[in-house]
C-alpha positions in Angstrom: 114.8 133.3 112.0 115.6 134.0 108.4 112.9 135.2 106.0 111.8 133.0 103.2 109.5 133.4 100.2 107.1 131.0 101.9 105.9 132.3 105.2 104.1 129.7 107.3 101.9 132.5 108.6 100.5 132.9 105.1 98.8 129.5 105.2 95.8 130.6 107.3 95.3 133.5 104.9 94.5 131.1 102.1 90.7 131.8 102.2 91.5 135.5 101.4 92.3 134.4 97.9 88.6 134.6 97.1 87.9 138.1 98.4 87.7 139.7 95.0 85.9 136.8 93.3 83.8 135.2 96.0 81.7 133.2 93.6 84.7 131.4 92.2 86.2 130.9 95.6 83.0 129.4 96.9 82.9 126.9 94.0 86.6 125.9 94.6 86.2 125.5 98.4 82.9 123.6 98.0 84.6 121.2 95.5 87.7 121.0 97.8 85.6 120.1 100.8 83.7 117.4 98.8 87.0 115.9 97.5 88.4 115.5 101.0 85.1 114.2 102.6 84.9 110.5 103.5 84.0 108.4 100.5 85.4 105.3 98.9 88.7 106.5 100.5 88.9 107.5 104.1 89.8 111.0 105.1 93.1 109.6 106.4 93.9 108.0 103.1 93.1 111.1 101.2 95.4 113.2 103.5 98.2 110.7 102.8 97.6 111.1 99.0 97.5 114.8 99.4 100.8 114.8 101.4 102.5 112.8 98.6 101.1 115.1 95.9 102.2 118.1 97.9 105.8 116.8 97.7 105.5 116.1 94.0 104.3 119.6 93.2 106.6 121.0 95.8 104.1 123.2 97.7 105.4 124.1 101.1 102.0 125.3 102.3 100.4 122.0 101.3 103.2 120.0 102.9 102.6 121.9 106.1 98.8 121.5 105.9 98.8 117.8 105.0 101.5 116.9 107.5 99.2 118.3 110.1 96.1 116.7 108.6 97.8 113.3 108.4 98.8 113.4 112.0 95.4 114.6 113.1 93.7 111.7 111.1 95.9 109.1 112.8 98.8 108.6 110.4 102.3 108.1 111.8 105.6 109.3 110.6 106.5 106.0 109.0 103.3 106.0 106.9 103.8 109.6 105.9 107.5 109.0 104.9 106.4 106.0 102.8 103.8 108.2 101.1 106.6 110.7 100.3 108.7 108.0 98.8 105.9 106.9 96.6 105.8 110.5 95.3 109.5 110.5 94.7 109.3 107.2 92.8 106.6 108.4 90.6 108.2 111.8 90.0 111.6 110.1 89.3 110.0 107.6 87.0 108.3 110.3 85.1 111.5 112.1 84.6 113.2 108.9 83.4 110.3 108.2 81.0 110.8 111.6 79.5 114.3 110.5 78.8 112.7 108.6 75.9 111.8 111.9 74.4 115.4 113.0 74.7 116.6 109.9 73.0 114.1 110.4 70.2 115.3 114.0 69.6 118.9 112.9 69.8 118.3 110.2 67.2 116.6 112.7 64.9 119.4 115.2 65.2 122.0 112.5 64.7 120.6 111.3 61.4 
């Protein structure tokens, strides 16, 4: 097995991030827990959204965690893959939309 920057064994260590500043960590983890609690959206729907966002921000730890969460909450591979494609479409569209900025700059320089 080759070593990588992202070690899957680091994911369970995430709570350690608050050891030096426990008051801030508690606030974050309380908020995080509230966000993912059942509400207008089900926990399953929130996990699918999180999986898509994890791909958009390219966080391998989040991808691992929310792949597992999606499966545990009853999503299937087809639904998960579709969520990833939604992320790709939004990220790709955002890149294309920024092309307008490129065109604006090119026009200014060309004047």
